[in-house]
All heavy atoms as a GROMACS GRO file, in nm:
protein
  546
    1MET      N    1   0.082  -0.122   0.001
    1MET     CA    2  -0.002   0.005   0.002
    1MET      C    3   0.090   0.128   0.000
    1MET      O    4   0.059   0.216  -0.073
    1MET     CB    5  -0.090  -0.006   0.130
    1MET     CG    6  -0.174   0.121   0.134
    1MET     SD    7  -0.303   0.122   0.259
    1MET     CE    8  -0.238   0.078   0.402
    2LEU      N    9   0.195   0.122   0.085
    2LEU     CA   10   0.270   0.242   0.091
    2LEU      C   11   0.353   0.270  -0.039
    2LEU      O   12   0.354   0.382  -0.090
    2LEU     CB   13   0.375   0.228   0.206
    2LEU     CG   14   0.461   0.342   0.245
    2LEU    CD1   15   0.372   0.466   0.283
    2LEU    CD2   16   0.543   0.312   0.358
    3VAL      N   17   0.411   0.166  -0.092
    3VAL     CA   18   0.479   0.173  -0.219
    3VAL      C   19   0.383   0.217  -0.335
    3VAL      O   20   0.422   0.304  -0.424
    3VAL     CB   21   0.542   0.031  -0.249
    3VAL    CG1   22   0.611   0.038  -0.399
    3VAL    CG2   23   0.651  -0.003  -0.156
    4GLU      N   24   0.270   0.167  -0.339
    4GLU     CA   25   0.173   0.201  -0.442
    4GLU      C   26   0.147   0.348  -0.444
    4GLU      O   27   0.137   0.424  -0.526
    4GLU     CB   28   0.039   0.120  -0.418
    4GLU     CG   29  -0.065   0.139  -0.527
    4GLU     CD   30  -0.190   0.069  -0.501
    4GLU    OE1   31  -0.175  -0.048  -0.455
    4GLU    OE2   32  -0.296   0.119  -0.527
    5LYS      N   33   0.111   0.404  -0.317
    5LYS     CA   34   0.080   0.542  -0.301
    5LYS      C   35   0.196   0.633  -0.333
    5LYS      O   36   0.184   0.733  -0.409
    5LYS     CB   37   0.038   0.580  -0.163
    5LYS     CG   38  -0.098   0.531  -0.124
    5LYS     CD   39  -0.142   0.575   0.018
    5LYS     CE   40  -0.276   0.536   0.056
    5LYS     NZ   41  -0.385   0.624  -0.017
    6LEU      N   42   0.314   0.593  -0.294
    6LEU     CA   43   0.428   0.670  -0.337
    6LEU      C   44   0.469   0.666  -0.486
    6LEU      O   45   0.501   0.768  -0.543
    6LEU     CB   46   0.554   0.617  -0.258
    6LEU     CG   47   0.684   0.697  -0.265
    6LEU    CD1   48   0.661   0.847  -0.225
    6LEU    CD2   49   0.789   0.642  -0.180
    7SER      N   50   0.444   0.549  -0.547
    7SER     CA   51   0.463   0.539  -0.690
    7SER      C   52   0.364   0.626  -0.769
    7SER      O   53   0.399   0.688  -0.870
    7SER     CB   54   0.442   0.390  -0.734
    7SER     OG   55   0.547   0.311  -0.679
    8GLN      N   56   0.240   0.644  -0.719
    8GLN     CA   57   0.143   0.722  -0.779
    8GLN      C   58   0.195   0.871  -0.783
    8GLN      O   59   0.181   0.943  -0.880
    8GLN     CB   60   0.007   0.711  -0.710
    8GLN     CG   61  -0.060   0.589  -0.740
    8GLN     CD   62  -0.187   0.578  -0.655
    8GLN    OE1   63  -0.222   0.655  -0.570
    8GLN    NE2   64  -0.268   0.471  -0.686
    9VAL      N   65   0.248   0.918  -0.663
    9VAL     CA   66   0.296   1.052  -0.653
    9VAL      C   67   0.412   1.073  -0.746
    9VAL      O   68   0.418   1.174  -0.823
    9VAL     CB   69   0.335   1.086  -0.516
    9VAL    CG1   70   0.406   1.229  -0.503
    9VAL    CG2   71   0.223   1.079  -0.421
   10VAL      N   72   0.496   0.982  -0.756
   10VAL     CA   73   0.621   0.992  -0.848
   10VAL      C   74   0.578   0.994  -0.992
   10VAL      O   75   0.620   1.082  -1.066
   10VAL     CB   76   0.709   0.872  -0.825
   10VAL    CG1   77   0.829   0.868  -0.935
   10VAL    CG2   78   0.777   0.883  -0.685
   11SER      N   79   0.476   0.915  -1.029
   11SER     CA   80   0.420   0.916  -1.163
   11SER      C   81   0.353   1.044  -1.194
   11SER      O   82   0.387   1.108  -1.302
   11SER     CB   83   0.318   0.804  -1.178
   11SER     OG   84   0.253   0.800  -1.310
   12GLN      N   85   0.279   1.100  -1.104
   12GLN     CA   86   0.220   1.234  -1.134
   12GLN      C   87   0.326   1.346  -1.148
   12GLN      O   88   0.314   1.431  -1.233
   12GLN     CB   89   0.134   1.268  -1.017
   12GLN     CG   90   0.006   1.186  -1.003
   12GLN     CD   91  -0.064   1.210  -0.878
   12GLN    OE1   92  -0.027   1.266  -0.776
   12GLN    NE2   93  -0.195   1.153  -0.876
   13LEU      N   94   0.434   1.338  -1.072
   13LEU     CA   95   0.542   1.436  -1.088
   13LEU      C   96   0.620   1.419  -1.219
   13LEU      O   97   0.654   1.516  -1.278
   13LEU     CB   98   0.634   1.430  -0.966
   13LEU     CG   99   0.582   1.478  -0.835
   13LEU    CD1  100   0.678   1.458  -0.722
   13LEU    CD2  101   0.549   1.630  -0.837
   14ASN      N  102   0.632   1.292  -1.252
   14ASN     CA  103   0.698   1.276  -1.390
   14ASN      C  104   0.615   1.329  -1.510
   14ASN      O  105   0.672   1.382  -1.604
   14ASN     CB  106   0.719   1.127  -1.412
   14ASN     CG  107   0.843   1.072  -1.338
   14ASN    OD1  108   0.938   1.141  -1.309
   14ASN    ND2  109   0.834   0.944  -1.296
   15GLU      N  110   0.486   1.327  -1.486
   15GLU     CA  111   0.393   1.388  -1.598
   15GLU      C  112   0.404   1.535  -1.614
   15GLU      O  113   0.372   1.592  -1.714
   15GLU     CB  114   0.251   1.343  -1.559
   15GLU     CG  115   0.221   1.191  -1.577
   15GLU     CD  116   0.079   1.154  -1.540
   15GLU    OE1  117  -0.004   1.248  -1.517
   15GLU    OE2  118   0.056   1.036  -1.535
   16VAL      N  119   0.443   1.605  -1.499
   16VAL     CA  120   0.447   1.751  -1.501
   16VAL      C  121   0.588   1.805  -1.545
   16VAL      O  122   0.608   1.923  -1.561
   16VAL     CB  123   0.411   1.804  -1.357
   16VAL    CG1  124   0.523   1.795  -1.270
   16VAL    CG2  125   0.354   1.943  -1.377
   17VAL      N  126   0.681   1.715  -1.573
   17VAL     CA  127   0.813   1.757  -1.610
   17VAL      C  128   0.811   1.840  -1.738
   17VAL      O  129   0.878   1.938  -1.748
   17VAL     CB  130   0.913   1.631  -1.622
   17VAL    CG1  131   1.041   1.672  -1.695
   17VAL    CG2  132   0.939   1.568  -1.485
   18SER      N  133   0.736   1.804  -1.839
   18SER     CA  134   0.732   1.881  -1.963
   18SER      C  135   0.672   2.017  -1.939
   18SER      O  136   0.718   2.114  -1.996
   18SER     CB  137   0.644   1.797  -2.068
   18SER     OG  138   0.506   1.794  -2.027
   19ASP      N  139   0.586   2.031  -1.842
   19ASP     CA  140   0.528   2.163  -1.816
   19ASP      C  141   0.639   2.242  -1.737
   19ASP      O  142   0.646   2.367  -1.757
   19ASP     CB  143   0.411   2.160  -1.733
   19ASP     CG  144   0.280   2.131  -1.814
   19ASP    OD1  145   0.266   2.171  -1.922
   19ASP    OD2  146   0.182   2.073  -1.749
   20ALA      N  147   0.716   2.179  -1.657
   20ALA     CA  148   0.828   2.249  -1.589
   20ALA      C  149   0.932   2.298  -1.698
   20ALA      O  150   0.983   2.416  -1.677
   20ALA     CB  151   0.888   2.158  -1.495
   21GLU      N  152   0.950   2.220  -1.793
   21GLU     CA  153   1.053   2.263  -1.904
   21GLU      C  154   0.989   2.386  -1.976
   21GLU      O  155   1.066   2.480  -2.012
   21GLU     CB  156   1.077   2.154  -2.000
   21GLU     CG  157   1.160   2.040  -1.943
   21GLU     CD  158   1.157   1.914  -2.023
   21GLU    OE1  159   1.077   1.905  -2.121
   21GLU    OE2  160   1.239   1.822  -1.993
   22LYS      N  161   0.854   2.386  -2.006
   22LYS     CA  162   0.795   2.502  -2.065
   22LYS      C  163   0.801   2.623  -1.973
   22LYS      O  164   0.820   2.730  -2.020
   22LYS     CB  165   0.646   2.465  -2.099
   22LYS     CG  166   0.637   2.349  -2.210
   22LYS     CD  167   0.493   2.328  -2.226
   22LYS     CE  168   0.474   2.206  -2.324
   22LYS     NZ  169   0.328   2.171  -2.338
   23ALA      N  170   0.779   2.602  -1.839
   23ALA     CA  171   0.786   2.706  -1.747
   23ALA      C  172   0.920   2.773  -1.742
   23ALA      O  173   0.944   2.897  -1.741
   23ALA     CB  174   0.752   2.660  -1.618
   24ASP      N  175   1.031   2.688  -1.754
   24ASP     CA  176   1.169   2.741  -1.763
   24ASP      C  177   1.192   2.830  -1.888
   24ASP      O  178   1.273   2.914  -1.880
   24ASP     CB  179   1.267   2.616  -1.780
   24ASP     CG  180   1.304   2.560  -1.642
   24ASP    OD1  181   1.262   2.614  -1.531
   24ASP    OD2  182   1.343   2.444  -1.641
   25ARG      N  183   1.105   2.804  -1.991
   25ARG     CA  184   1.121   2.891  -2.111
   25ARG      C  185   1.030   3.013  -2.110
   25ARG      O  186   1.015   3.085  -2.198
   25ARG     CB  187   1.107   2.804  -2.236
   25ARG     CG  188   1.204   2.702  -2.252
   25ARG     CD  189   1.184   2.633  -2.400
   25ARG     NE  190   1.052   2.564  -2.407
   25ARG     CZ  191   1.034   2.442  -2.391
   25ARG    NH1  192   1.128   2.366  -2.346
   25ARG    NH2  193   0.912   2.383  -2.404
   26GLY      N  194   0.963   3.035  -1.997
   26GLY     CA  195   0.890   3.149  -1.970
   26GLY      C  196   0.744   3.131  -1.998
   26GLY      O  197   0.654   3.233  -1.982
   27ASN      N  198   0.685   3.014  -2.011
   27ASN     CA  199   0.542   2.979  -2.029
   27ASN      C  200   0.473   3.000  -1.892
   27ASN      O  201   0.486   2.916  -1.810
   27ASN     CB  202   0.521   2.856  -2.098
   27ASN     CG  203   0.380   2.824  -2.125
   27ASN    OD1  204   0.286   2.855  -2.048
   27ASN    ND2  205   0.359   2.762  -2.242
   28LYS      N  206   0.394   3.107  -1.880
   28LYS     CA  207   0.325   3.131  -1.746
   28LYS      C  208   0.218   3.027  -1.721
   28LYS      O  209   0.198   2.981  -1.605
   28LYS     CB  210   0.265   3.274  -1.749
   28LYS     CG  211   0.374   3.381  -1.742
   28LYS     CD  212   0.311   3.522  -1.736
   28LYS     CE  213   0.418   3.626  -1.730
   28LYS     NZ  214   0.361   3.755  -1.734
   29ALA      N  215   0.142   2.980  -1.821
   29ALA     CA  216   0.039   2.889  -1.794
   29ALA      C  217   0.101   2.759  -1.751
   29ALA      O  218   0.047   2.684  -1.663
   29ALA     CB  219  -0.042   2.870  -1.920
   30ALA      N  220   0.211   2.712  -1.812
   30ALA     CA  221   0.279   2.600  -1.770
   30ALA      C  222   0.326   2.596  -1.623
   30ALA      O  223   0.319   2.511  -1.553
   30ALA     CB  224   0.395   2.568  -1.859
   31ALA      N  225   0.381   2.726  -1.589
   31ALA     CA  226   0.433   2.741  -1.457
   31ALA      C  227   0.320   2.726  -1.354
   31ALA      O  228   0.328   2.667  -1.247
   31ALA     CB  229   0.489   2.881  -1.438
   32ARG      N  230   0.196   2.775  -1.395
   32ARG     CA  231   0.074   2.758  -1.308
   32ARG      C  232   0.046   2.609  -1.295
   32ARG      O  233   0.010   2.564  -1.182
   32ARG     CB  234  -0.042   2.837  -1.363
   32ARG     CG  235  -0.164   2.815  -1.273
   32ARG     CD  236  -0.270   2.917  -1.301
   32ARG     NE  237  -0.398   2.912  -1.242
   32ARG     CZ  238  -0.437   2.847  -1.130
   32ARG    NH1  239  -0.365   2.762  -1.070
   32ARG    NH2  240  -0.561   2.856  -1.090
   33ARG      N  241   0.047   2.528  -1.399
   33ARG     CA  242   0.018   2.397  -1.393
   33ARG      C  243   0.121   2.322  -1.310
   33ARG      O  244   0.081   2.225  -1.233
   33ARG     CB  245   0.014   2.330  -1.536
   33ARG     CG  246  -0.102   2.381  -1.620
   33ARG     CD  247  -0.108   2.295  -1.746
   33ARG     NE  248   0.004   2.309  -1.835
   33ARG     CZ  249   0.006   2.402  -1.929
   33ARG    NH1  250  -0.086   2.493  -1.954
   33ARG    NH2  251   0.113   2.408  -2.014
   34VAL      N  252   0.240   2.361  -1.316
   34VAL     CA  253   0.342   2.301  -1.230
   34VAL      C  254   0.306   2.327  -1.082
   34VAL      O  255   0.313   2.242  -0.993
   34VAL     CB  256   0.485   2.353  -1.267
   34VAL    CG1  257   0.587   2.309  -1.161
   34VAL    CG2  258   0.530   2.299  -1.401
   35ARG      N  259   0.274   2.456  -1.052
   35ARG     CA  260   0.246   2.491  -0.908
   35ARG      C  261   0.126   2.410  -0.857
   35ARG      O  262   0.130   2.356  -0.736
   35ARG     CB  263   0.210   2.635  -0.899
   35ARG     CG  264   0.342   2.730  -0.914
   35ARG     CD  265   0.309   2.870  -0.866
   35ARG     NE  266   0.205   2.928  -0.935
   35ARG     CZ  267   0.216   2.992  -1.056
   35ARG    NH1  268   0.333   3.012  -1.117
   35ARG    NH2  269   0.118   3.052  -1.110
   36VAL      N  270   0.021   2.388  -0.942
   36VAL     CA  271  -0.099   2.315  -0.902
   36VAL      C  272  -0.056   2.167  -0.873
   36VAL      O  273  -0.090   2.104  -0.783
   36VAL     CB  274  -0.213   2.324  -1.006
   36VAL    CG1  275  -0.312   2.223  -0.981
   36VAL    CG2  276  -0.258   2.466  -1.012
   37ALA      N  277   0.021   2.107  -0.975
   37ALA     CA  278   0.062   1.974  -0.958
   37ALA      C  279   0.154   1.951  -0.827
   37ALA      O  280   0.138   1.847  -0.762
   37ALA     CB  281   0.146   1.929  -1.084
   38LEU      N  282   0.243   2.047  -0.799
   38LEU     CA  283   0.315   2.038  -0.679
   38LEU      C  284   0.240   2.052  -0.550
   38LEU      O  285   0.261   1.978  -0.454
   38LEU     CB  286   0.424   2.147  -0.679
   38LEU     CG  287   0.532   2.130  -0.790
   38LEU    CD1  288   0.630   2.247  -0.776
   38LEU    CD2  289   0.615   2.004  -0.760
   39GLN      N  290   0.134   2.132  -0.554
   39GLN     CA  291   0.046   2.143  -0.444
   39GLN      C  292  -0.033   2.007  -0.419
   39GLN      O  293  -0.037   1.955  -0.306
   39GLN     CB  294  -0.051   2.253  -0.461
   39GLN     CG  295  -0.141   2.281  -0.322
   39GLN     CD  296  -0.052   2.330  -0.215
   39GLN    OE1  297   0.048   2.401  -0.223
   39GLN    NE2  298  -0.088   2.281  -0.098
   40ASP      N  299  -0.077   1.947  -0.537
   40ASP     CA  300  -0.146   1.815  -0.530
   40ASP      C  301  -0.044   1.708  -0.474
   40ASP      O  302  -0.079   1.630  -0.396
   40ASP     CB  303  -0.197   1.773  -0.664
   40ASP     CG  304  -0.321   1.861  -0.713
   40ASP    OD1  305  -0.367   1.933  -0.625
   40ASP    OD2  306  -0.350   1.860  -0.821
   41ALA      N  307   0.074   1.716  -0.512
   41ALA     CA  308   0.176   1.616  -0.467
   41ALA      C  309   0.205   1.633  -0.323
   41ALA      O  310   0.225   1.541  -0.257
   41ALA     CB  311   0.315   1.636  -0.551
   42LYS      N  312   0.213   1.759  -0.277
   42LYS     CA  313   0.234   1.786  -0.136
   42LYS      C  314   0.122   1.725  -0.057
   42LYS      O  315   0.154   1.664   0.048
   42LYS     CB  316   0.239   1.942  -0.111
   42LYS     CG  317   0.255   1.977   0.034
   42LYS     CD  318   0.260   2.127   0.038
   42LYS     CE  319   0.268   2.171   0.191
   42LYS     NZ  320   0.256   2.317   0.205
   43LYS      N  321   0.000   1.733  -0.098
   43LYS     CA  322  -0.114   1.675  -0.027
   43LYS      C  323  -0.099   1.520  -0.020
   43LYS      O  324  -0.116   1.454   0.079
   43LYS     CB  325  -0.244   1.717  -0.079
   43LYS     CG  326  -0.278   1.861  -0.060
   43LYS     CD  327  -0.403   1.896  -0.134
   43LYS     CE  328  -0.428   2.056  -0.131
   43LYS     NZ  329  -0.540   2.088  -0.211
   44ALA      N  330  -0.062   1.459  -0.135
   44ALA     CA  331  -0.058   1.329  -0.149
   44ALA      C  332   0.059   1.269  -0.070
   44ALA      O  333   0.053   1.167  -0.004
   44ALA     CB  334  -0.037   1.286  -0.305
   45LEU      N  335   0.176   1.343  -0.071
   45LEU     CA  336   0.287   1.306   0.014
   45LEU      C  337   0.257   1.308   0.158
   45LEU      O  338   0.296   1.218   0.230
   45LEU     CB  339   0.407   1.384  -0.015
   45LEU     CG  340   0.476   1.357  -0.155
   45LEU    CD1  341   0.572   1.462  -0.191
   45LEU    CD2  342   0.525   1.220  -0.150
   46GLN      N  343   0.177   1.406   0.203
   46GLN     CA  344   0.128   1.396   0.335
   46GLN      C  345   0.056   1.273   0.372
   46GLN      O  346   0.068   1.215   0.481
   46GLN     CB  347   0.053   1.529   0.378
   46GLN     CG  348   0.007   1.537   0.516
   46GLN     CD  349   0.122   1.550   0.614
   46GLN    OE1  350   0.232   1.601   0.592
   46GLN    NE2  351   0.102   1.487   0.732
   47GLU      N  352  -0.040   1.236   0.284
   47GLU     CA  353  -0.111   1.114   0.309
   47GLU      C  354  -0.020   0.993   0.320
   47GLU      O  355  -0.035   0.900   0.400
   47GLU     CB  356  -0.204   1.092   0.193
   47GLU     CG  357  -0.324   1.187   0.189
   47GLU     CD  358  -0.404   1.187   0.065
   47GLU    OE1  359  -0.400   1.092  -0.005
   47GLU    OE2  360  -0.485   1.282   0.037
   48VAL      N  361   0.086   0.991   0.221
   48VAL     CA  362   0.183   0.875   0.231
   48VAL      C  363   0.253   0.881   0.361
   48VAL      O  364   0.270   0.778   0.420
   48VAL     CB  365   0.280   0.892   0.117
   48VAL    CG1  366   0.384   0.790   0.128
   48VAL    CG2  367   0.207   0.870  -0.018
   49ARG      N  368   0.287   0.992   0.413
   49ARG     CA  369   0.354   1.006   0.542
   49ARG      C  370   0.270   0.957   0.650
   49ARG      O  371   0.319   0.878   0.748
   49ARG     CB  372   0.391   1.152   0.563
   49ARG     CG  373   0.464   1.173   0.686
   49ARG     CD  374   0.498   1.331   0.705
   49ARG     NE  375   0.575   1.354   0.826
   49ARG     CZ  376   0.518   1.379   0.934
   49ARG    NH1  377   0.396   1.386   0.958
   49ARG    NH2  378   0.604   1.401   1.051
   50VAL      N  379   0.140   0.984   0.656
   50VAL     CA  380   0.052   0.936   0.758
   50VAL      C  381   0.042   0.781   0.751
   50VAL      O  382   0.044   0.714   0.863
   50VAL     CB  383  -0.085   1.002   0.737
   50VAL    CG1  384  -0.195   0.931   0.831
   50VAL    CG2  385  -0.089   1.149   0.774
   51VAL      N  386   0.030   0.733   0.634
   51VAL     CA  387   0.027   0.585   0.617
   51VAL      C  388   0.155   0.527   0.664
   51VAL      O  389   0.150   0.423   0.738
   51VAL     CB  390   0.001   0.548   0.466
   51VAL    CG1  391   0.015   0.399   0.455
   51VAL    CG2  392  -0.136   0.593   0.425
   52SER      N  393   0.266   0.590   0.637
   52SER     CA  394   0.392   0.532   0.687
   52SER      C  395   0.404   0.530   0.831
   52SER      O  396   0.458   0.440   0.892
   52SER     CB  397   0.503   0.626   0.625
   52SER     OG  398   0.630   0.583   0.679
   53MET      N  399   0.359   0.632   0.896
   53MET     CA  400   0.361   0.640   1.044
   53MET      C  401   0.267   0.531   1.105
   53MET      O  402   0.311   0.470   1.202
   53MET     CB  403   0.310   0.776   1.088
   53MET     CG  404   0.424   0.886   1.064
   53MET     SD  405   0.395   1.051   1.141
   53MET     CE  406   0.222   1.081   1.135
   54SER      N  407   0.152   0.512   1.043
   54SER     CA  408   0.066   0.407   1.098
   54SER      C  409   0.124   0.265   1.085
   54SER      O  410   0.112   0.183   1.166
   54SER     CB  411  -0.072   0.413   1.038
   54SER     OG  412  -0.065   0.374   0.900
   55VAL      N  413   0.190   0.246   0.972
   55VAL     CA  414   0.256   0.114   0.953
   55VAL      C  415   0.363   0.090   1.056
   55VAL      O  416   0.379  -0.002   1.103
   55VAL     CB  417   0.316   0.110   0.804
   55VAL    CG1  418   0.402  -0.004   0.791
   55VAL    CG2  419   0.202   0.100   0.696
   56GLY      N  420   0.443   0.197   1.082
   56GLY     CA  421   0.552   0.197   1.182
   56GLY      C  422   0.491   0.167   1.317
   56GLY      O  423   0.539   0.074   1.393
   57LYS      N  424   0.379   0.222   1.350
   57LYS     CA  425   0.318   0.213   1.476
   57LYS      C  426   0.262   0.064   1.493
   57LYS      O  427   0.281   0.002   1.595
   57LYS     CB  428   0.199   0.302   1.506
   57LYS     CG  429   0.243   0.436   1.555
   57LYS     CD  430   0.121   0.520   1.583
   57LYS     CE  431   0.150   0.641   1.648
   57LYS     NZ  432   0.022   0.734   1.676
   58GLU      N  433   0.198   0.013   1.393
   58GLU     CA  434   0.148  -0.116   1.389
   58GLU      C  435   0.258  -0.222   1.413
   58GLU      O  436   0.249  -0.315   1.488
   58GLU     CB  437   0.066  -0.150   1.268
   58GLU     CG  438  -0.056  -0.078   1.265
   58GLU     CD  439  -0.129  -0.092   1.128
   58GLU    OE1  440  -0.084  -0.171   1.040
   58GLU    OE2  441  -0.221  -0.015   1.104
   59ALA      N  442   0.377  -0.195   1.341
   59ALA     CA  443   0.481  -0.293   1.354
   59ALA      C  444   0.537  -0.288   1.492
   59ALA      O  445   0.573  -0.395   1.554
   59ALA     CB  446   0.592  -0.262   1.252
   60LEU      N  447   0.559  -0.167   1.550
   60LEU     CA  448   0.601  -0.160   1.689
   60LEU      C  449   0.517  -0.219   1.788
   60LEU      O  450   0.558  -0.289   1.888
   60LEU     CB  451   0.637  -0.013   1.722
   60LEU     CG  452   0.708   0.018   1.849
   60LEU    CD1  453   0.843  -0.058   1.851
   60LEU    CD2  454   0.736   0.166   1.871
   61GLU      N  455   0.390  -0.199   1.769
   61GLU     CA  456   0.285  -0.260   1.868
   61GLU      C  457   0.287  -0.410   1.862
   61GLU      O  458   0.262  -0.472   1.962
   61GLU     CB  459   0.150  -0.193   1.840
   61GLU     CG  460   0.136  -0.053   1.878
   61GLU     CD  461   0.008   0.011   1.840
   61GLU    OE1  462  -0.076  -0.048   1.772
   61GLU    OE2  463  -0.013   0.134   1.866
   62SER      N  464   0.304  -0.469   1.752
   62SER     CA  465   0.292  -0.611   1.738
   62SER      C  466   0.431  -0.678   1.764
   62SER      O  467   0.444  -0.789   1.769
   62SER     CB  468   0.246  -0.645   1.594
   62SER     OG  469   0.349  -0.610   1.497
   63HIS      N  470   0.533  -0.604   1.796
   63HIS     CA  471   0.659  -0.645   1.820
   63HIS      C  472   0.670  -0.709   1.957
   63HIS      O  473   0.632  -0.643   2.049
   63HIS     CB  474   0.767  -0.525   1.799
   63HIS     CG  475   0.909  -0.579   1.828
   63HIS    ND1  476   0.985  -0.650   1.748
   63HIS    CD2  477   0.989  -0.541   1.931
   63HIS    CE1  478   1.103  -0.674   1.799
   63HIS    NE2  479   1.108  -0.615   1.907
   64THR      N  480   0.735  -0.821   1.961
   64THR     CA  481   0.774  -0.876   2.091
   64THR      C  482   0.914  -0.868   2.117
   64THR      O  483   0.992  -0.910   2.046
   64THR     CB  484   0.723  -1.034   2.103
   64THR    OG1  485   0.592  -1.036   2.067
   64THR    CG2  486   0.746  -1.085   2.235
   65CYS      N  487   0.952  -0.799   2.231
   65CYS     CA  488   1.093  -0.784   2.259
   65CYS      C  489   1.159  -0.911   2.294
   65CYS      O  490   1.114  -1.003   2.358
   65CYS     CB  491   1.109  -0.687   2.372
   65CYS     SG  492   1.076  -0.514   2.316
   66THR      N  493   1.290  -0.913   2.254
   66THR     CA  494   1.384  -1.037   2.288
   66THR      C  495   1.503  -0.965   2.362
   66THR      O  496   1.514  -0.842   2.355
   66THR     CB  497   1.425  -1.102   2.168
   66THR    OG1  498   1.499  -1.015   2.086
   66THR    CG2  499   1.302  -1.176   2.105
   67PRO      N  500   1.578  -1.046   2.431
   67PRO     CA  501   1.706  -0.981   2.502
   67PRO      C  502   1.791  -0.908   2.409
   67PRO      O  503   1.855  -0.821   2.453
   67PRO     CB  504   1.762  -1.111   2.554
   67PRO     CG  505   1.658  -1.212   2.578
   67PRO     CD  506   1.560  -1.185   2.460
   68ASP      N  507   1.793  -0.936   2.286
   68ASP     CA  508   1.885  -0.867   2.192
   68ASP      C  509   1.814  -0.748   2.117
   68ASP      O  510   1.878  -0.692   2.027
   68ASP     CB  511   1.951  -0.963   2.090
   68ASP     CG  512   1.849  -1.036   2.003
   68ASP    OD1  513   1.727  -1.028   2.042
   68ASP    OD2  514   1.880  -1.086   1.903
   69CYS      N  515   1.701  -0.708   2.162
   69CYS     CA  516   1.632  -0.594   2.100
   69CYS      C  517   1.718  -0.467   2.117
   69CYS      O  518   1.780  -0.440   2.225
   69CYS     CB  519   1.496  -0.575   2.167
   69CYS     SG  520   1.364  -0.617   2.066
   70ASN      N  521   1.715  -0.381   2.014
   70ASN     CA  522   1.790  -0.260   2.024
   70ASN      C  523   1.713  -0.141   1.995
   70ASN      O  524   1.756  -0.032   1.970
   70ASN     CB  525   1.916  -0.268   1.930
   70ASN     CG  526   1.875  -0.282   1.790
   70ASN    OD1  527   1.756  -0.274   1.757
   70ASN    ND2  528   1.969  -0.287   1.702
   71HIS      N  529   1.573  -0.146   2.001
   71HIS     CA  530   1.497  -0.034   1.976
   71HIS      C  531   1.459   0.049   2.100
   71HIS      O  532   1.394   0.147   2.098
   71HIS     CB  533   1.361  -0.068   1.905
   71HIS     CG  534   1.264  -0.146   1.979
   71HIS    ND1  535   1.189  -0.093   2.069
   71HIS    CD2  536   1.236  -0.278   1.980
   71HIS    CE1  537   1.115  -0.184   2.126
   71HIS    NE2  538   1.134  -0.308   2.072
   72GLY      N  539   1.509   0.002   2.216
   72GLY     CA  540   1.482   0.077   2.342
   72GLY      C  541   1.350   0.045   2.412
   72GLY      O  542   1.315   0.113   2.502
   73GLY      N  543   1.283  -0.064   2.365
   73GLY     CA  544   1.144  -0.086   2.424
   73GLY      C  545   1.152  -0.201   2.523
   73GLY      O  546   1.193  -0.273   2.579
   0.00000   0.00000   0.00000
């Protein structure tokens, strides 16, 4: 699930590269499309971050400590 969500964001950013190139050449409309795409990516990355934190919490909660544990728990 985490890899899938992250892959979607990467794919969306790859799609906007051509608009970024146009923006570099002074195309204002392309620059706006890049800004919108980046804002959408920011929101999506925040969702990925939340999923990542929940995965980490679940793993820690289901973990049974052994004498050689080094996570401090």
